FIGU-399971 format. One line per 3 residues: their letters; for each residue y, z, x of N, C-alpha, C. Coordinates in nm, 3 decimals. Layout:
N
A> Y,Z,X,Y,Z,X,Y,Z,X  ...
This chain:
109
XXX> -0.469,-1.746,2.730,-0.433,-1.719,2.581,-0.404,-1.586,2.553  -0.468,-1.483,2.640,-0.446,-1.331,2.609,-0.305,-1.306,2.643  -0.252,-1.354,2.748,-0.110,-1.320,2.777,-0.001,-1.382,2.658
XXX> -0.026,-1.497,2.626,0.054,-1.557,2.509,0.029,-1.474,2.384  -0.100,-1.439,2.350,-0.119,-1.360,2.225,-0.043,-1.224,2.251  -0.047,-1.164,2.360,0.011,-1.028,2.388,0.160,-1.044,2.380
XXX> 0.227,-1.157,2.420,0.355,-1.165,2.404,0.384,-1.191,2.250  0.302,-1.267,2.172,0.351,-1.275,2.024,0.330,-1.136,1.964  0.244,-1.069,2.003,0.222,-0.912,1.943,0.338,-0.837,1.978
XXX> 0.393,-0.846,2.100,0.511,-0.783,2.126,0.627,-0.811,2.039  0.645,-0.950,2.014,0.761,-1.003,1.922,0.731,-0.938,1.780  0.607,-0.946,1.716,0.586,-0.891,1.599,0.615,-0.755,1.594
XXX> 0.555,-0.668,1.686,0.588,-0.506,1.684,0.729,-0.471,1.683  0.802,-0.550,1.752,0.952,-0.553,1.765,1.022,-0.596,1.652  0.955,-0.642,1.556,1.004,-0.700,1.424,0.938,-0.624,1.311
XXX> 0.846,-0.521,1.332,0.786,-0.433,1.226,0.884,-0.403,1.124  0.841,-0.416,0.990,0.927,-0.390,0.882,0.955,-0.248,0.867  0.890,-0.169,0.947,0.917,-0.021,0.942,1.055,0.010,1.013
XXX> 1.104,-0.103,1.101,1.223,-0.086,1.171,1.340,-0.114,1.088  1.452,-0.056,1.130,1.571,-0.101,1.038,1.595,-0.250,1.069  1.637,-0.325,0.958,1.669,-0.464,0.972,1.744,-0.507,1.083
XXX> 1.836,-0.449,1.132,1.931,-0.477,1.237,1.875,-0.469,1.368  1.741,-0.379,1.373,1.688,-0.343,1.506,1.570,-0.446,1.538  1.547,-0.540,1.412,1.417,-0.623,1.447,1.457,-0.751,1.521
XXX> 1.359,-0.795,1.586,1.380,-0.936,1.661,1.371,-1.040,1.548  1.272,-1.027,1.458,1.257,-1.128,1.354,1.292,-1.038,1.224  1.404,-1.068,1.155,1.446,-0.989,1.047,1.413,-1.044,0.924
XXX> 1.366,-1.182,0.914,1.316,-1.240,0.786,1.177,-1.212,0.763  1.144,-1.152,0.659,0.999,-1.106,0.624,0.904,-1.232,0.612  0.960,-1.330,0.529,0.873,-1.454,0.519,0.855,-1.522,0.658
XXX> 0.945,-1.533,0.744,0.918,-1.589,0.868,0.828,-1.515,0.953  0.845,-1.385,0.943,0.755,-1.293,1.017,0.600,-1.311,0.982  0.592,-1.318,0.834,0.446,-1.347,0.779,0.407,-1.481,0.828
XXX> 0.475,-1.579,0.817,0.426,-1.718,0.860,0.399,-1.740,1.012  0.486,-1.654,1.092,0.457,-1.648,1.234,0.316,-1.584,1.259  0.275,-1.480,1.194,0.161,-1.411,1.205,0.042,-1.513,1.168
XXX> 0.064,-1.587,1.043,-0.040,-1.691,0.997,-0.052,-1.801,1.102  0.054,-1.841,1.172,0.045,-1.952,1.276,-0.033,-1.894,1.394  -0.007,-1.783,1.440,-0.075,-1.711,1.541,-0.223,-1.703,1.526
XXX> -0.256,-1.643,1.387,-0.403,-1.649,1.357,-0.468,-1.772,1.353  -0.403,-1.883,1.317,-0.465,-1.998,1.290,-0.508,-2.066,1.423  -0.420,-2.027,1.529,-0.439,-2.081,1.673,-0.542,-2.008,1.738
XXX> -0.581,-1.880,1.701,-0.666,-1.809,1.783,-0.817,-1.782,1.695  -0.821,-1.829,1.582,-0.941,-1.809,1.480,-1.066,-1.867,1.523  -1.064,-1.948,1.629,-1.200,-2.006,1.675,-1.239,-1.931,1.813
XXX> -1.176,-1.832,1.859,-1.200,-1.761,1.974,-1.186,-1.616,1.975  -1.237,-1.558,1.880,-1.213,-1.415,1.853,-1.301,-1.329,1.928  -1.258,-1.230,2.002,-1.329,-1.121,2.068,-1.275,-0.999,2.014
XXX> -1.349,-0.888,2.053,-1.293,-0.757,2.010,-1.146,-0.718,2.044  -1.107,-0.760,2.179,-0.976,-0.744,2.208,-0.856,-0.818,2.131  -0.918,-0.944,2.095,-0.819,-1.040,2.005,-0.806,-0.980,1.883
XXX> -0.926,-0.939,1.823,-0.913,-0.886,1.696,-0.833,-0.760,1.680  -0.828,-0.690,1.785,-0.758,-0.545,1.792,-0.607,-0.594,1.790  -0.562,-0.703,1.872,-0.434,-0.743,1.876,-0.393,-0.799,1.739
XXX> -0.484,-0.865,1.679,-0.444,-0.921,1.533,-0.430,-0.810,1.442  -0.502,-0.702,1.448,-0.482,-0.580,1.361,-0.344,-0.521,1.390  -0.328,-0.497,1.527,-0.186,-0.448,1.550,-0.058,-0.525,1.501
XXX> -0.081,-0.657,1.503,0.027,-0.736,1.453,0.030,-0.738,1.296  -0.083,-0.728,1.231,-0.105,-0.728,1.083,-0.027,-0.595,1.031  -0.040,-0.495,1.107,0.006,-0.356,1.062,0.157,-0.368,1.054
XXX> 0.224,-0.455,1.124,0.373,-0.462,1.140,0.416,-0.544,1.016  0.340,-0.618,0.947,0.388,-0.701,0.826,0.439,-0.616,0.721  0.519,-0.678,0.630,0.576,-0.604,0.516,0.466,-0.604,0.408
XXX> 0.481,-0.493,0.328,0.395,-0.487,0.198,0.422,-0.596,0.139  0.311,-0.653,0.075,0.335,-0.788,-0.002,0.353,-0.759,-0.149  0.464,-0.708,-0.188,0.502,-0.690,-0.326,0.593,-0.813,-0.358
XXX> 0.597,-0.868,-0.480,0.679,-0.978,-0.503,0.828,-0.920,-0.494  0.914,-1.002,-0.432,1.051,-0.963,-0.421,1.138,-1.065,-0.492  1.193,-1.009,-0.598,1.264,-1.096,-0.699,1.383,-1.194,-0.617
XXX> 1.416,-1.122,-0.512,1.536,-1.195,-0.440,1.483,-1.314,-0.347  1.354,-1.312,-0.328,1.289,-1.426,-0.237,1.239,-1.513,-0.318  1.194,-1.622,-0.242,1.141,-1.740,-0.294,0.998,-1.698,-0.346
XXX> 0.984,-1.663,-0.473,0.859,-1.599,-0.523,0.741,-1.682,-0.501  0.746,-1.807,-0.517,0.634,-1.908,-0.492,0.581,-1.906,-0.343  0.676,-1.902,-0.255,0.647,-1.891,-0.121,0.591,-1.780,-0.071
XXX> 0.647,-1.664,-0.140,0.608,-1.527,-0.102,0.449,-1.501,-0.145  0.429,-1.571,-0.277,0.302,-1.549,-0.339,0.195,-1.613,-0.234  0.222,-1.738,-0.183,0.135,-1.822,-0.107,0.104,-1.729,0.015
XXX> 0.212,-1.691,0.097,0.194,-1.617,0.215,0.109,-1.482,0.174  0.142,-1.422,0.076,0.066,-1.285,0.036,-0.085,-1.329,0.018  -0.117,-1.433,-0.057,-0.248,-1.475,-0.056,-0.311,-1.518,0.077
XXX> -0.242,-1.581,0.141,-0.301,-1.617,0.278,-0.333,-1.493,0.365  -0.230,-1.401,0.364,-0.257,-1.283,0.440,-0.354,-1.195,0.386  -0.379,-1.202,0.250,-0.491,-1.114,0.197,-0.634,-1.180,0.245
XXX> -0.638,-1.315,0.252,-0.750,-1.378,0.302,-0.784,-1.335,0.445  -0.676,-1.340,0.525,-0.692,-1.300,0.663,-0.734,-1.167,0.679  -0.687,-1.062,0.592,-0.714,-0.927,0.590,-0.875,-0.913,0.565
XXX> -0.921,-0.987,0.461,-1.070,-0.973,0.440,-1.141,-1.028,0.558  -1.100,-1.141,0.621,-1.174,-1.187,0.736,-1.180,-1.111,0.846  -1.049,-1.038,0.880,-1.049,-0.955,0.985,-1.151,-0.828,0.966
XXX> -1.147,-0.791,0.841,-1.232,-0.662,0.818,-1.387,-0.706,0.845  -1.419,-0.826,0.803,-1.552,-0.871,0.830,-1.581,-0.888,0.968  -1.495,-0.945,1.047,-1.508,-0.973,1.200,-1.520,-0.835,1.274
XXX> -1.434,-0.760,1.235,-1.407,-0.621,1.288,-1.552,-0.553,1.271  -1.603,-0.548,1.157,-1.738,-0.486,1.136,-1.822,-0.553,1.228  -1.829,-0.678,1.242,-1.939,-0.756,1.311,-1.922,-0.718,1.469
XXX> -1.805,-0.709,1.515,-1.780,-0.690,1.645,-1.817,-0.537,1.693  -1.829,-0.449,1.593,-1.868,-0.316,1.630,-2.020,-0.298,1.684  -2.096,-0.391,1.646,-2.235,-0.388,1.676,-2.280,-0.493,1.769
XXX> -2.170,-0.543,1.850,-2.222,-0.663,1.933,-2.119,-0.640,2.073  -2.167,-0.718,2.160,-2.080,-0.721,2.288,-1.943,-0.801,2.252  -1.870,-0.833,2.363,-1.751,-0.897,2.333,-1.767,-1.049,2.290
XXX> -1.852,-1.082,2.221,-1.896,-1.235,2.178,-1.788,-1.289,2.106  -1.772,-1.410,2.110,-1.682,-1.481,2.040,-1.734,-1.502,1.890  -1.616,-1.474,1.795,-1.645,-1.505,1.654,-1.540,-1.591,1.616
XXX> -1.545,-1.655,1.499,-1.456,-1.734,1.438,-1.408,-1.690,1.296  -1.292,-1.718,1.259,-1.243,-1.699,1.120,-1.250,-1.825,1.052  -1.294,-1.834,0.941,-1.287,-1.973,0.857,-1.168,-1.931,0.763
X> -1.053,-1.986,0.795,-0.934,-1.993,0.717,-0.922,-2.114,0.639
């Protein structure tokens, strides 16, 4: 799982919204956000410190979630709310893993 997750992290890092749109592997912001949500859903039952770090690295590549009038506002809002929930969960798990070994944690998405 770690290798697949590292590959996903590489795709997201090469699609960071800080890059010029033409330089991104994934140039659609909504698709990028959904891709991250799908990854998180698949690893949320087996989080270790190293996986949490990879999730943070990916999260930091996502767009700022301001409503974009050119986009599907309803889809944008749903993804933004989902990512905000993941952000809070990652903060909680990140804090918990600071005082433990590399124990498995889960996210309740």
